[in-house]
GUDRENZA-974455 format. One record per residue: y, x, z of N, C-alpha, C, O in turn; residue number from 1; residue in three letters. Coordinates in Angstrom, 2 decimals. Each point is the difference from the previous one (the first is absolute). Example, Ala and Ser with C-alpha at 12.3 -4.5 7.8 and 13.67 -1.06 7.14 Angstrom:
! GUDRENZA-974455
ATOM, -5.69, 13.19, 7.80, 1.19, -0.89, 0.00, 1.20, 0.90, 0.00, -0.02, 1.04, 0.66, 1, Ala;
ATOM, 1.07, -1.39, -1.38, 1.19, 0.82, 0.06, 1.09, -0.77, 0.73, 1.11, 0.51, 0.17, 2, Ser;
***
This chain:
! GUDRENZA-974455
ATOM, 29.17, 26.80, -39.61, -1.15, 0.79, 0.37, 0.25, 0.73, 1.31, -0.87, 0.00, 0.88, 1, Met;
ATOM, 2.02, 0.59, -0.73, 0.31, 0.73, 1.22, 0.05, -0.96, 1.18, -0.43, 0.34, 1.10, 2, Ile;
ATOM, 0.96, -1.55, -1.33, 0.10, -1.00, 1.06, -1.39, -0.37, 0.53, -0.18, -0.13, 1.21, 3, Arg;
ATOM, -0.79, -0.05, -2.09, -1.36, -0.32, 0.42, -0.60, 1.14, 0.82, -0.67, -0.23, 1.01, 4, Leu;
ATOM, 0.93, 1.42, -1.44, -0.51, 1.16, 0.72, 0.61, 0.09, 1.39, -0.70, 0.28, 0.98, 5, Glu;
ATOM, 2.00, -0.53, -0.88, 0.67, 0.02, 1.31, -0.56, -1.09, 0.90, -0.23, 0.23, 1.19, 6, Glu;
ATOM, 0.02, -1.43, -1.74, -0.57, -1.10, 0.79, -1.40, 0.35, 0.50, -0.36, -0.29, 1.14, 7, Asp;
ATOM, -0.42, 0.92, -2.02, -1.35, 0.40, 0.38, 0.04, 1.01, 1.15, -0.76, -0.11, 0.96, 8, Phe;
ATOM, 1.64, 1.08, -1.06, 0.12, 1.02, 1.06, 0.42, -0.64, 1.31, -0.54, 0.34, 1.05, 9, Ile;
ATOM, 1.50, -1.27, -1.10, 0.43, -0.70, 1.22, -1.14, -0.79, 0.60, -0.20, 0.00, 1.22, 10, Lys;
ATOM, -0.57, -0.69, -2.08, -1.13, -0.80, 0.48, -1.05, 0.89, 0.66, -0.55, -0.37, 1.03, 11, Glu;
ATOM, 0.28, 1.52, -1.61, -0.98, 0.92, 0.57, 0.46, 0.52, 1.35, -0.81, 0.16, 0.92, 12, Met;
ATOM, 2.11, 0.10, -0.79, 0.52, 0.47, 1.29, -0.20, -1.07, 1.07, -0.36, 0.32, 1.13, 13, Lys;
ATOM, 0.60, -1.59, -1.48, -0.19, -1.10, 0.95, -1.46, -0.10, 0.38, -0.33, -0.17, 1.18, 14, Val;
ATOM, -0.56, 0.27, -2.16, -1.43, -0.07, 0.28, -0.43, 1.15, 0.90, -0.78, -0.20, 0.92, 15, Met;
ATOM, 1.29, 1.39, -1.18, -0.34, 1.16, 0.82, 0.46, -0.21, 1.43, -0.72, 0.31, 0.94, 16, Asp;
ATOM, 1.93, -0.84, -0.77, 0.51, -0.25, 1.34, -0.86, -1.02, 0.72, -0.28, 0.14, 1.19, 17, Arg;
ATOM, -0.14, -1.18, -1.91, -0.85, -1.02, 0.61, -1.31, 0.60, 0.47, -0.46, -0.28, 1.10, 18, Lys;
ATOM, -0.15, 1.11, -1.94, -1.28, 0.59, 0.39, 0.19, 0.98, 1.16, -0.87, 0.10, 0.86, 19, Ser;
ATOM, 1.98, 0.61, -0.83, 0.28, 0.90, 1.12, 0.19, -0.80, 1.27, -0.54, 0.35, 1.04, 20, Val;
ATOM, 1.31, -1.44, -1.12, 0.20, -0.85, 1.17, -1.31, -0.61, 0.46, -0.29, -0.05, 1.19, 21, Asn;
ATOM, -0.51, -0.42, -2.14, -1.29, -0.58, 0.33, -0.89, 1.05, 0.66, -0.65, -0.28, 1.01, 22, Thr;
ATOM, 0.62, 1.46, -1.58, -0.82, 1.07, 0.55, 0.47, 0.36, 1.40, -0.82, 0.20, 0.90, 23, Tyr;
ATOM, 2.12, -0.11, -0.71, 0.55, 0.34, 1.32, -0.34, -1.09, 1.01, -0.34, 0.30, 1.15, 24, Gln;
ATOM, 0.43, -1.57, -1.56, -0.37, -1.10, 0.89, -1.48, 0.08, 0.36, -0.37, -0.19, 1.16, 25, Glu;
ATOM, -0.46, 0.49, -2.14, -1.43, 0.14, 0.27, -0.26, 1.13, 0.98, -0.79, -0.14, 0.93, 26, Leu;
ATOM, 1.47, 1.27, -1.14, -0.20, 1.14, 0.90, 0.49, -0.33, 1.41, -0.63, 0.40, 0.98, 27, Met;
ATOM, 1.73, -1.13, -0.87, 0.48, -0.42, 1.32, -1.00, -0.92, 0.68, -0.27, 0.13, 1.19, 28, Asn;
ATOM, -0.30, -1.06, -1.96, -0.99, -0.91, 0.56, -1.28, 0.74, 0.39, -0.62, -0.32, 1.01, 29, Asn;
ATOM, 0.23, 1.30, -1.81, -1.18, 0.80, 0.34, 0.23, 0.74, 1.32, -0.89, 0.06, 0.85, 30, Ile;
ATOM, 2.08, 0.48, -0.69, 0.33, 0.70, 1.24, -0.05, -0.95, 1.21, -0.50, 0.37, 1.06, 31, Glu;
ATOM, 1.01, -1.58, -1.23, -0.03, -0.99, 1.08, -1.44, -0.36, 0.37, -0.34, -0.11, 1.18, 32, Lys;
ATOM, -0.49, -0.08, -2.20, -1.40, -0.34, 0.24, -0.71, 1.14, 0.72, -0.80, -0.23, 0.90, 33, Val;
ATOM, 1.09, 1.47, -1.29, -0.61, 1.15, 0.67, 0.40, 0.03, 1.48, -0.84, 0.28, 0.86, 34, Gln;
ATOM, 2.09, -0.55, -0.57, 0.46, -0.03, 1.39, -0.67, -1.13, 0.77, -0.41, 0.17, 1.14, 35, Lys;
ATOM, 0.30, -1.34, -1.78, -0.67, -1.14, 0.64, -1.45, 0.32, 0.30, -0.51, -0.32, 1.07, 36, Asn;
ATOM, -0.16, 0.96, -2.03, -1.40, 0.37, 0.21, -0.16, 0.99, 1.15, -0.88, -0.15, 0.84, 37, Leu;
ATOM, 1.75, 1.14, -0.80, -0.07, 0.99, 1.08, 0.21, -0.68, 1.35, -0.70, 0.30, 0.97, 38, Ala;
ATOM, 1.66, -1.19, -0.91, 0.28, -0.73, 1.24, -1.18, -0.89, 0.39, -0.40, -0.04, 1.16, 39, Ser;
ATOM, -0.15, -0.67, -2.13, -1.13, -0.89, 0.28, -1.23, 0.77, 0.46, -0.67, -0.41, 0.94, 40, Asp;
ATOM, 0.37, 1.54, -1.60, -1.12, 0.83, 0.44, 0.23, 0.52, 1.42, -0.93, 0.03, 0.81, 41, Tyr;
ATOM, 2.13, 0.37, -0.52, 0.34, 0.49, 1.33, -0.18, -1.12, 1.04, -0.60, 0.21, 1.05, 42, Asn;
ATOM, 1.13, -1.38, -1.35, -0.12, -1.13, 0.93, -1.44, -0.40, 0.20, -0.39, -0.38, 1.11, 43, Asn;
ATOM, -0.41, 0.45, -2.16, -1.41, -0.37, 0.09, -0.74, 0.89, 0.99, -0.95, -0.45, 0.65, 44, Leu;
ATOM, 1.35, 1.70, -0.53, -0.67, 0.94, 0.89, 0.22, -0.32, 1.48, -0.82, 0.36, 0.85, 45, Gln;
ATOM, 1.92, -1.05, -0.54, 0.37, -0.16, 1.40, -0.08, -1.44, 0.52, 0.49, -0.28, 1.09, 46, Phe;
ATOM, -1.10, -0.62, -1.84, -0.07, -1.38, 0.48, -1.37, -0.28, 0.61, -0.99, 0.65, -0.32, 47, Ile;
ATOM, 0.97, -1.63, 1.21, -1.23, -0.36, 0.68, -0.42, -1.44, -0.27, -1.18, -0.32, 0.10, 48, Glu;
ATOM, 2.12, -0.53, -0.42, -0.27, -1.41, -0.25, -0.70, -0.18, -1.35, 0.48, 0.49, -1.02, 49, Asp;
ATOM, -1.62, -1.19, 1.02, -0.77, -0.20, -1.22, 0.81, -0.71, -1.08, -0.14, 0.32, -1.18, 50, Lys;
ATOM, 0.98, -1.26, 1.57, 0.82, -0.71, -0.98, 0.97, 0.95, -0.70, 0.25, -0.14, -1.20, 51, Asn;
ATOM, 0.27, 1.10, 1.93, 0.91, 0.97, -0.61, -0.75, 0.97, -0.91, 0.55, 0.47, -1.00, 52, Leu;
ATOM, -1.79, -0.17, 1.34, -0.82, 0.84, -0.87, -0.16, -0.69, -1.35, 0.18, 0.62, -1.05, 53, Val;
ATOM, -0.52, -1.90, 1.08, -0.13, -0.77, -1.24, 1.32, -0.04, -0.76, 0.03, 0.16, -1.22, 54, Asp;
ATOM, 1.05, -0.38, 1.95, 1.32, -0.08, -0.61, 0.34, 1.28, -0.76, 0.39, -0.04, -1.16, 55, Tyr;
ATOM, -0.55, 1.18, 1.82, 0.34, 1.27, -0.63, -0.98, 0.36, -1.12, 0.39, 0.63, -0.98, 56, Tyr;
ATOM, -1.64, -1.02, 1.11, -0.97, 0.24, -1.06, 0.40, -0.73, -1.27, 0.00, 0.57, -1.09, 57, Thr;
ATOM, 0.35, -1.85, 1.24, 0.43, -0.77, -1.17, 1.33, 0.51, -0.55, 0.21, 0.04, -1.21, 58, Tyr;
ATOM, 0.68, 0.34, 2.09, 1.30, 0.51, -0.43, -0.16, 1.31, -0.79, 0.67, 0.21, -1.01, 59, Arg;
ATOM, -1.55, 0.67, 1.50, -0.25, 1.25, -0.70, -0.61, -0.27, -1.37, 0.38, 0.62, -0.99, 60, Ile;
ATOM, -1.32, -1.53, 0.93, -0.63, -0.34, -1.27, 1.03, -0.54, -0.99, -0.03, 0.35, -1.18, 61, Lys;
ATOM, 0.95, -1.19, 1.65, 1.05, -0.54, -0.87, 0.95, 1.09, -0.47, 0.38, 0.03, -1.17, 62, Ala;
ATOM, 0.00, 0.87, 2.07, 0.91, 1.09, -0.37, -0.67, 0.95, -0.99, 0.66, 0.51, -0.91, 63, Glu;
ATOM, -1.97, -0.27, 1.06, -0.71, 0.85, -0.94, -0.04, -0.63, -1.39, 0.14, 0.70, -1.00, 64, Glu;
ATOM, -0.34, -2.02, 0.93, 0.00, -0.70, -1.28, 1.39, 0.09, -0.64, 0.12, 0.22, -1.21, 65, Ala;
ATOM, 0.92, -0.39, 2.02, 1.37, 0.10, -0.50, 0.27, 1.42, -0.52, 0.63, 0.17, -1.04, 66, Lys;
ATOM, -1.11, 0.82, 1.77, 0.19, 1.40, -0.39, -0.67, 0.27, -1.35, 0.60, 0.61, -0.88, 67, Tyr;
ATOM, -1.84, -1.06, 0.73, -0.71, 0.18, -1.26, 0.74, -0.63, -1.16, 0.12, 0.59, -1.08, 68, Asp;
ATOM, 0.39, -1.80, 1.29, 0.76, -0.70, -1.04, 1.26, 0.78, -0.38, 0.29, 0.18, -1.18, 69, Tyr;
ATOM, 0.46, 0.27, 2.17, 1.24, 0.72, -0.26, -0.26, 1.32, -0.73, 0.78, 0.39, -0.87, 70, Leu;
ATOM, -1.85, 0.29, 1.21, -0.36, 1.24, -0.68, -0.31, -0.28, -1.47, 0.44, 0.74, -0.88, 71, Ile;
ATOM, -1.18, -1.81, 0.60, -0.30, -0.37, -1.38, 1.28, -0.29, -0.78, 0.15, 0.43, -1.15, 72, Gln;
ATOM, 0.76, -1.15, 1.77, 1.26, -0.34, -0.67, 0.85, 1.25, -0.25, 0.62, 0.13, -1.05, 73, Glu;
ATOM, -0.60, 0.78, 2.00, 0.75, 1.25, -0.17, -0.60, 0.82, -1.15, 0.75, 0.62, -0.76, 74, Ala;
ATOM, -2.05, -0.60, 0.64, -0.64, 0.72, -1.11, 0.36, -0.64, -1.34, 0.17, 0.71, -0.99, 75, Lys;
ATOM, -0.06, -2.03, 0.96, 0.41, -0.69, -1.23, 1.42, 0.41, -0.39, 0.27, 0.25, -1.18, 76, Lys;
ATOM, 0.62, -0.18, 2.16, 1.37, 0.40, -0.28, 0.03, 1.43, -0.51, 0.71, 0.31, -0.96, 77, Val;
ATOM, -1.47, 0.57, 1.60, -0.04, 1.40, -0.42, -0.53, 0.16, -1.43, 0.48, 0.85, -0.76, 78, Glu;
ATOM, -1.46, -1.69, 0.40, -0.57, 0.12, -1.35, 0.80, -0.77, -1.04, -0.24, 0.15, -1.20, 79, Ser;
ATOM, 1.18, -0.97, 1.65, 0.83, -0.76, -0.93, -0.59, -1.33, -0.42, 0.50, -0.62, -0.94, 80, Gly;
ATOM, -1.56, 0.17, 1.60, -0.63, -1.27, -0.36, 0.41, -1.13, 0.92, -0.56, -1.09, -0.08, 81, Thr;
ATOM, 1.52, 1.33, 0.93, 0.48, -1.03, 0.94, 0.88, -0.98, -0.72, 0.89, 0.39, -0.75, 82, Tyr;
ATOM, -1.14, -1.69, 0.95, 0.84, -1.02, -0.64, 1.06, -0.50, 0.92, 0.79, -0.86, -0.38, 83, Leu;
***
């Protein structure tokens, strides 16, 4: 009986570490996306070539979608529903 309890505690510690690592990775990725968005918005303000305007517009839209996804995943980890 004690052995099962010890195994369960060890397993929970591993799961907790995984969720912490996952959460930390998500937060790092969110930070990178925020920096990319800030840079892209800044670059968009100073370009004159129409092709670059399109490029940064699409890039910003993609980064915003990535940001939304990462926020949803981080909320799942926080609530404990992350698989």
